[in-house]
Structures are given as structure tokens and as C-alpha cells.
PyMOL Python script that loads the backbone (N, CA, C, O; Angstrom):
from pymol import cmd

cmd.read_pdbstr("""\
ATOM      1  N   MET A   1     108.473  87.376  73.587  1.00  0.00           N
ATOM      2  CA  MET A   1     107.136  87.267  73.030  1.00  0.00           C
ATOM      3  C   MET A   1     106.228  86.393  73.884  1.00  0.00           C
ATOM      4  O   MET A   1     105.212  85.880  73.413  1.00  0.00           O
ATOM      5  N   LEU A   2     106.607  86.234  75.136  1.00  0.00           N
ATOM      6  CA  LEU A   2     105.819  85.411  76.042  1.00  0.00           C
ATOM      7  C   LEU A   2     104.421  85.975  76.271  1.00  0.00           C
ATOM      8  O   LEU A   2     103.482  85.217  76.513  1.00  0.00           O
ATOM      9  N   SER A   3     104.274  87.282  76.199  1.00  0.00           N
ATOM     10  CA  SER A   3     102.971  87.918  76.401  1.00  0.00           C
ATOM     11  C   SER A   3     102.310  88.328  75.099  1.00  0.00           C
ATOM     12  O   SER A   3     101.084  88.302  74.985  1.00  0.00           O
ATOM     13  N   ARG A   4     103.106  88.702  74.126  1.00  0.00           N
ATOM     14  CA  ARG A   4     102.588  89.265  72.874  1.00  0.00           C
ATOM     15  C   ARG A   4     101.744  88.269  72.080  1.00  0.00           C
ATOM     16  O   ARG A   4     100.640  88.599  71.647  1.00  0.00           O
ATOM     17  N   ASN A   5     102.250  87.073  71.890  1.00  0.00           N
ATOM     18  CA  ASN A   5     101.520  86.088  71.085  1.00  0.00           C
ATOM     19  C   ASN A   5     100.187  85.688  71.705  1.00  0.00           C
ATOM     20  O   ASN A   5      99.184  85.653  70.992  1.00  0.00           O
ATOM     21  N   PRO A   6     100.128  85.381  73.014  1.00  0.00           N
ATOM     22  CA  PRO A   6      98.820  85.075  73.603  1.00  0.00           C
ATOM     23  C   PRO A   6      97.836  86.246  73.500  1.00  0.00           C
ATOM     24  O   PRO A   6      96.645  86.037  73.268  1.00  0.00           O
ATOM     25  N   ALA A   7      98.332  87.473  73.671  1.00  0.00           N
ATOM     26  CA  ALA A   7      97.457  88.645  73.541  1.00  0.00           C
ATOM     27  C   ALA A   7      96.874  88.726  72.139  1.00  0.00           C
ATOM     28  O   ALA A   7      95.698  89.050  71.972  1.00  0.00           O
ATOM     29  N   ASN A   8      97.679  88.437  71.144  1.00  0.00           N
ATOM     30  CA  ASN A   8      97.178  88.449  69.761  1.00  0.00           C
ATOM     31  C   ASN A   8      96.159  87.345  69.524  1.00  0.00           C
ATOM     32  O   ASN A   8      95.161  87.559  68.837  1.00  0.00           O
ATOM     33  N   VAL A   9      96.400  86.173  70.084  1.00  0.00           N
ATOM     34  CA  VAL A   9      95.485  85.043  69.898  1.00  0.00           C
ATOM     35  C   VAL A   9      94.098  85.370  70.439  1.00  0.00           C
ATOM     36  O   VAL A   9      93.093  85.023  69.819  1.00  0.00           O
ATOM     37  N   ILE A  10      94.037  86.034  71.586  1.00  0.00           N
ATOM     38  CA  ILE A  10      92.723  86.361  72.160  1.00  0.00           C
ATOM     39  C   ILE A  10      92.236  87.745  71.738  1.00  0.00           C
ATOM     40  O   ILE A  10      91.291  88.291  72.308  1.00  0.00           O
ATOM     41  N   ARG A  11      92.901  88.294  70.731  1.00  0.00           N
ATOM     42  CA  ARG A  11      92.507  89.539  70.064  1.00  0.00           C
ATOM     43  C   ARG A  11      92.480  90.770  70.978  1.00  0.00           C
ATOM     44  O   ARG A  11      91.587  91.611  70.878  1.00  0.00           O
ATOM     45  N   VAL A  12      93.477  90.861  71.872  1.00  0.00           N
ATOM     46  CA  VAL A  12      93.633  92.068  72.679  1.00  0.00           C
ATOM     47  C   VAL A  12      95.038  92.653  72.479  1.00  0.00           C
ATOM     48  O   VAL A  12      95.496  93.469  73.279  1.00  0.00           O
ATOM     49  N   GLY A  13      95.701  92.237  71.428  1.00  0.00           N
ATOM     50  CA  GLY A  13      97.060  92.670  71.141  1.00  0.00           C
ATOM     51  C   GLY A  13      97.208  94.143  70.832  1.00  0.00           C
ATOM     52  O   GLY A  13      98.326  94.655  70.771  1.00  0.00           O
ATOM     53  N   ASP A  14      96.091  94.837  70.633  1.00  0.00           N
ATOM     54  CA  ASP A  14      96.177  96.278  70.377  1.00  0.00           C
ATOM     55  C   ASP A  14      96.424  97.084  71.645  1.00  0.00           C
ATOM     56  O   ASP A  14      96.770  98.263  71.568  1.00  0.00           O
ATOM     57  N   HIS A  15      96.248  96.451  72.839  1.00  0.00           N
ATOM     58  CA  HIS A  15      96.492  97.172  74.088  1.00  0.00           C
ATOM     59  C   HIS A  15      97.112  96.303  75.193  1.00  0.00           C
ATOM     60  O   HIS A  15      97.329  96.783  76.306  1.00  0.00           O
ATOM     61  N   LYS A  16      97.392  95.052  74.897  1.00  0.00           N
ATOM     62  CA  LYS A  16      98.025  94.133  75.861  1.00  0.00           C
ATOM     63  C   LYS A  16      99.186  93.417  75.183  1.00  0.00           C
ATOM     64  O   LYS A  16      99.257  93.349  73.956  1.00  0.00           O
ATOM     65  N   GLY A  17     100.098  92.884  75.998  1.00  0.00           N
ATOM     66  CA  GLY A  17     101.155  92.032  75.468  1.00  0.00           C
ATOM     67  C   GLY A  17     102.507  92.693  75.303  1.00  0.00           C
ATOM     68  O   GLY A  17     103.485  92.009  75.001  1.00  0.00           O
ATOM     69  N   LEU A  18     102.595  94.000  75.491  1.00  0.00           N
ATOM     70  CA  LEU A  18     103.864  94.716  75.391  1.00  0.00           C
ATOM     71  C   LEU A  18     103.996  95.697  76.540  1.00  0.00           C
ATOM     72  O   LEU A  18     103.003  96.195  77.070  1.00  0.00           O
ATOM     73  N   LEU A  19     105.246  95.969  76.918  1.00  0.00           N
ATOM     74  CA  LEU A  19     105.513  97.084  77.831  1.00  0.00           C
ATOM     75  C   LEU A  19     105.938  98.248  76.960  1.00  0.00           C
ATOM     76  O   LEU A  19     107.126  98.464  76.721  1.00  0.00           O
ATOM     77  N   ALA A  20     104.955  98.992  76.489  1.00  0.00           N
ATOM     78  CA  ALA A  20     105.193 100.101  75.568  1.00  0.00           C
ATOM     79  C   ALA A  20     104.132 101.171  75.785  1.00  0.00           C
ATOM     80  O   ALA A  20     103.065 100.900  76.335  1.00  0.00           O
ATOM     81  N   GLU A  21     104.434 102.384  75.348  1.00  0.00           N
ATOM     82  CA  GLU A  21     103.488 103.486  75.477  1.00  0.00           C
ATOM     83  C   GLU A  21     102.182 103.135  74.776  1.00  0.00           C
ATOM     84  O   GLU A  21     102.182 102.635  73.651  1.00  0.00           O
ATOM     85  N   GLY A  22     101.073 103.402  75.455  1.00  0.00           N
ATOM     86  CA  GLY A  22      99.756 103.140  74.891  1.00  0.00           C
ATOM     87  C   GLY A  22      99.216 101.750  75.205  1.00  0.00           C
ATOM     88  O   GLY A  22      98.064 101.452  74.886  1.00  0.00           O
ATOM     89  N   TYR A  23     100.024 100.899  75.821  1.00  0.00           N
ATOM     90  CA  TYR A  23      99.594  99.552  76.188  1.00  0.00           C
ATOM     91  C   TYR A  23      99.330  99.498  77.684  1.00  0.00           C
ATOM     92  O   TYR A  23      99.932 100.244  78.456  1.00  0.00           O
ATOM     93  N   ASP A  24      98.420  98.604  78.093  1.00  0.00           N
ATOM     94  CA  ASP A  24      98.187  98.380  79.520  1.00  0.00           C
ATOM     95  C   ASP A  24      99.453  97.758  80.099  1.00  0.00           C
ATOM     96  O   ASP A  24      99.991  96.800  79.544  1.00  0.00           O
ATOM     97  N   ALA A  25      99.916  98.297  81.194  1.00  0.00           N
ATOM     98  CA  ALA A  25     101.145  97.790  81.807  1.00  0.00           C
ATOM     99  C   ALA A  25     100.811  97.111  83.130  1.00  0.00           C
ATOM    100  O   ALA A  25     100.935  97.716  84.195  1.00  0.00           O
ATOM    101  N   ASP A  26     100.390  95.861  83.057  1.00  0.00           N
ATOM    102  CA  ASP A  26     100.110  95.059  84.242  1.00  0.00           C
ATOM    103  C   ASP A  26     101.193  93.988  84.329  1.00  0.00           C
ATOM    104  O   ASP A  26     101.293  93.126  83.456  1.00  0.00           O
ATOM    105  N   PHE A  27     102.005  94.047  85.389  1.00  0.00           N
ATOM    106  CA  PHE A  27     103.045  93.028  85.524  1.00  0.00           C
ATOM    107  C   PHE A  27     103.493  92.910  86.966  1.00  0.00           C
ATOM    108  O   PHE A  27     103.228  93.780  87.796  1.00  0.00           O
ATOM    109  N   VAL A  28     104.184  91.804  87.246  1.00  0.00           N
ATOM    110  CA  VAL A  28     104.691  91.498  88.578  1.00  0.00           C
ATOM    111  C   VAL A  28     106.178  91.247  88.457  1.00  0.00           C
ATOM    112  O   VAL A  28     106.623  90.584  87.520  1.00  0.00           O
ATOM    113  N   ILE A  29     106.958  91.773  89.404  1.00  0.00           N
ATOM    114  CA  ILE A  29     108.394  91.513  89.457  1.00  0.00           C
ATOM    115  C   ILE A  29     108.639  90.572  90.628  1.00  0.00           C
ATOM    116  O   ILE A  29     108.257  90.854  91.764  1.00  0.00           O
ATOM    117  N   LEU A  30     109.292  89.435  90.323  1.00  0.00           N
ATOM    118  CA  LEU A  30     109.548  88.407  91.327  1.00  0.00           C
ATOM    119  C   LEU A  30     111.025  88.336  91.675  1.00  0.00           C
ATOM    120  O   LEU A  30     111.882  88.654  90.851  1.00  0.00           O
ATOM    121  N   ASP A  31     111.319  87.916  92.905  1.00  0.00           N
ATOM    122  CA  ASP A  31     112.685  87.623  93.312  1.00  0.00           C
ATOM    123  C   ASP A  31     113.136  86.375  92.557  1.00  0.00           C
ATOM    124  O   ASP A  31     112.404  85.386  92.504  1.00  0.00           O
ATOM    125  N   LYS A  32     114.326  86.412  91.977  1.00  0.00           N
ATOM    126  CA  LYS A  32     114.764  85.305  91.118  1.00  0.00           C
ATOM    127  C   LYS A  32     115.092  84.032  91.881  1.00  0.00           C
ATOM    128  O   LYS A  32     115.128  82.956  91.284  1.00  0.00           O
ATOM    129  N   GLU A  33     115.330  84.121  93.173  1.00  0.00           N
ATOM    130  CA  GLU A  33     115.694  82.926  93.931  1.00  0.00           C
ATOM    131  C   GLU A  33     114.492  82.185  94.511  1.00  0.00           C
ATOM    132  O   GLU A  33     114.408  80.961  94.404  1.00  0.00           O
ATOM    133  N   ASN A  34     113.563  82.915  95.122  1.00  0.00           N
ATOM    134  CA  ASN A  34     112.433  82.234  95.767  1.00  0.00           C
ATOM    135  C   ASN A  34     111.078  82.625  95.183  1.00  0.00           C
ATOM    136  O   ASN A  34     110.039  82.232  95.713  1.00  0.00           O
ATOM    137  N   LEU A  35     111.083  83.392  94.098  1.00  0.00           N
ATOM    138  CA  LEU A  35     109.866  83.820  93.404  1.00  0.00           C
ATOM    139  C   LEU A  35     108.909  84.629  94.288  1.00  0.00           C
ATOM    140  O   LEU A  35     107.702  84.642  94.048  1.00  0.00           O
ATOM    141  N   GLU A  36     109.448  85.298  95.302  1.00  0.00           N
ATOM    142  CA  GLU A  36     108.649  86.178  96.144  1.00  0.00           C
ATOM    143  C   GLU A  36     108.319  87.456  95.370  1.00  0.00           C
ATOM    144  O   GLU A  36     109.176  88.010  94.681  1.00  0.00           O
ATOM    145  N   VAL A  37     107.080  87.917  95.488  1.00  0.00           N
ATOM    146  CA  VAL A  37     106.657  89.131  94.799  1.00  0.00           C
ATOM    147  C   VAL A  37     107.427  90.328  95.356  1.00  0.00           C
ATOM    148  O   VAL A  37     107.434  90.557  96.566  1.00  0.00           O
ATOM    149  N   GLN A  38     108.076  91.091  94.470  1.00  0.00           N
ATOM    150  CA  GLN A  38     108.817  92.287  94.844  1.00  0.00           C
ATOM    151  C   GLN A  38     108.018  93.553  94.524  1.00  0.00           C
ATOM    152  O   GLN A  38     107.984  94.492  95.320  1.00  0.00           O
ATOM    153  N   GLN A  39     107.379  93.571  93.360  1.00  0.00           N
ATOM    154  CA  GLN A  39     106.577  94.714  92.934  1.00  0.00           C
ATOM    155  C   GLN A  39     105.391  94.222  92.110  1.00  0.00           C
ATOM    156  O   GLN A  39     105.468  93.198  91.431  1.00  0.00           O
ATOM    157  N   THR A  40     104.294  94.973  92.183  1.00  0.00           N
ATOM    158  CA  THR A  40     103.127  94.736  91.341  1.00  0.00           C
ATOM    159  C   THR A  40     102.737  96.059  90.694  1.00  0.00           C
ATOM    160  O   THR A  40     102.604  97.074  91.378  1.00  0.00           O
ATOM    161  N   TRP A  41     102.555  96.047  89.388  1.00  0.00           N
ATOM    162  CA  TRP A  41     102.170  97.229  88.616  1.00  0.00           C
ATOM    163  C   TRP A  41     100.866  96.941  87.884  1.00  0.00           C
ATOM    164  O   TRP A  41     100.712  95.888  87.266  1.00  0.00           O
ATOM    165  N   ILE A  42      99.933  97.880  87.956  1.00  0.00           N
ATOM    166  CA  ILE A  42      98.644  97.754  87.269  1.00  0.00           C
ATOM    167  C   ILE A  42      98.384  99.048  86.520  1.00  0.00           C
ATOM    168  O   ILE A  42      98.418 100.130  87.106  1.00  0.00           O
ATOM    169  N   SER A  43      98.127  98.936  85.233  1.00  0.00           N
ATOM    170  CA  SER A  43      97.900 100.094  84.365  1.00  0.00           C
ATOM    171  C   SER A  43      99.022 101.123  84.474  1.00  0.00           C
ATOM    172  O   SER A  43      98.783 102.330  84.442  1.00  0.00           O
ATOM    173  N   GLY A  44     100.240 100.625  84.603  1.00  0.00           N
ATOM    174  CA  GLY A  44     101.402 101.501  84.635  1.00  0.00           C
ATOM    175  C   GLY A  44     101.668 102.179  85.969  1.00  0.00           C
ATOM    176  O   GLY A  44     102.544 103.038  86.064  1.00  0.00           O
ATOM    177  N   LYS A  45     100.914 101.798  87.009  1.00  0.00           N
ATOM    178  CA  LYS A  45     101.095 102.392  88.331  1.00  0.00           C
ATOM    179  C   LYS A  45     101.528 101.317  89.324  1.00  0.00           C
ATOM    180  O   LYS A  45     100.980 100.215  89.350  1.00  0.00           O
ATOM    181  N   GLU A  46     102.511 101.657  90.129  1.00  0.00           N
ATOM    182  CA  GLU A  46     102.999 100.715  91.132  1.00  0.00           C
ATOM    183  C   GLU A  46     101.983 100.610  92.272  1.00  0.00           C
ATOM    184  O   GLU A  46     101.647 101.614  92.898  1.00  0.00           O
ATOM    185  N   TYR A  47     101.492  99.391  92.541  1.00  0.00           N
ATOM    186  CA  TYR A  47     100.532  99.162  93.613  1.00  0.00           C
ATOM    187  C   TYR A  47     101.155  98.473  94.808  1.00  0.00           C
ATOM    188  O   TYR A  47     100.641  98.587  95.921  1.00  0.00           O
ATOM    189  N   TYR A  48     102.251  97.761  94.601  1.00  0.00           N
ATOM    190  CA  TYR A  48     102.904  97.078  95.713  1.00  0.00           C
ATOM    191  C   TYR A  48     104.403  97.104  95.480  1.00  0.00           C
ATOM    192  O   TYR A  48     104.877  96.887  94.365  1.00  0.00           O
ATOM    193  N   ASN A  49     105.149  97.375  96.559  1.00  0.00           N
ATOM    194  CA  ASN A  49     106.604  97.325  96.517  1.00  0.00           C
ATOM    195  C   ASN A  49     107.041  96.808  97.886  1.00  0.00           C
ATOM    196  O   ASN A  49     106.757  97.428  98.911  1.00  0.00           O
ATOM    197  N   ILE A  50     107.726  95.679  97.895  1.00  0.00           N
ATOM    198  CA  ILE A  50     108.132  95.051  99.146  1.00  0.00           C
ATOM    199  C   ILE A  50     109.033  95.974  99.969  1.00  0.00           C
ATOM    200  O   ILE A  50     109.095  95.833 101.190  1.00  0.00           O
ATOM    201  N   ASN A  51     109.722  96.901  99.334  1.00  0.00           N
ATOM    202  CA  ASN A  51     110.652  97.795 100.019  1.00  0.00           C
ATOM    203  C   ASN A  51     110.012  99.082 100.545  1.00  0.00           C
ATOM    204  O   ASN A  51     110.699  99.903 101.153  1.00  0.00           O
ATOM    205  N   LYS A  52     108.739  99.266 100.325  1.00  0.00           N
ATOM    206  CA  LYS A  52     108.063 100.494 100.794  1.00  0.00           C
ATOM    207  C   LYS A  52     107.111 100.184 101.924  1.00  0.00           C
ATOM    208  O   LYS A  52     106.456 101.088 102.444  1.00  0.00           O
TER     209      LYS A  52
END
""", "prot")
cmd.dss("prot")
cmd.show_as("cartoon", "prot")
cmd.util.cbc("prot")
cmd.orient("prot")
């Protein structure tokens, strides 16, 4: 609920705060050891992938 509760507080919980159908899917995947960005997704589309 790290994203869900803040989204509800600022009243955008109807389309933000979850990775679910119908919600905006903006997120970043980080390497667990050095926190280097591995992937970036915006509106459910991959915009960056370190391996591509």
C-alpha cells in the first residue's frame, strides 16, 4: 500500500496507486544492490530498458 494510500489522500486513487487494469501504470524497476534504474514504464508502456 505504499502507493495506494498517498494516491487516495490526494484524491487520484481512482486511476493511480495500483498496478491494475484501468489504472495509470507509471513505475521504475531498480537493481536491488546499487539502485540503478533497470526499466521505466509510463502509462503501461516500457520507455527504458537497460538491456535493450
